[in-house]
C-alpha angles and dihedrals in degrees: 000000000000118000117210123207114209124222091250093060092049091050091050093053093047091048093053092048091049091048092052092049090047093051091048091051091049091050093048091047092049092051091046091048091051091051092048093049092049092047092048091050092049092048092048091050091048091047092051091049092048090048092051092049092048091048091050091051089056103037108027096083137116127250124217115240100176139337121211138173131214111227124215120172092345092307132101113238099167129041117194120194116189112206139180135184115288115239111283094014123139125220112317120204107206091187089069095040125100130216126208111207114202110185144143092280097049144279122304133185108217131194132189114281092248090054095045122112122209112294096015122123115245147176131221131221122223130183119250098160120356115148097184100038092243094144127172085030121079102214103148134052088236094056116113118184127178124224107208125199123191101207097186123114092258092072097048100271117119095239148310121309115265131212111291096015116146125212135186121201123195112196110199116193123207091258090060098255115142130207120192118210120185127188141163131212112241118256091245127041099162115130094008129118097190137009138191110244 
């Protein structure tokens, strides 16, 4: 009539229930740990990539060595800017760089001659010092490459530079780093073939 449950049976049922709850908690914890580990790995990878890009934007830039102008009839028709890698910079591909020319006749966005489409203004790159023939890539601290700009009307500019003209160049590398180079034409060009700007 009455059924008695012994202490041993009660303990067995409680033990099985506890075991099931414990296994469920372990499974949930394992899944959560897996998600956290994957998320942490993704965030670390993204942070490293962002850090490298930010570093490149600061360090992967060119450094001006010297700027000269070729004089014809007391006007400058060619501007030559010799550049090298800035300290700490990686390889810099000048073919994929852009130059913003801000001068007395206006502002121009210039691309490398190989990237130029018909009618666009452009610049050329010449070797000054390049031991491994990597031009137009600056990949060594000893590399010196020359950015050359024909500022006559035939290449899209409004005319040669005159005495006293001031120009600002912004060289933007493919990583987003920008170098600003400013120069002024001397007040007298008469009798000169070339001048330092």
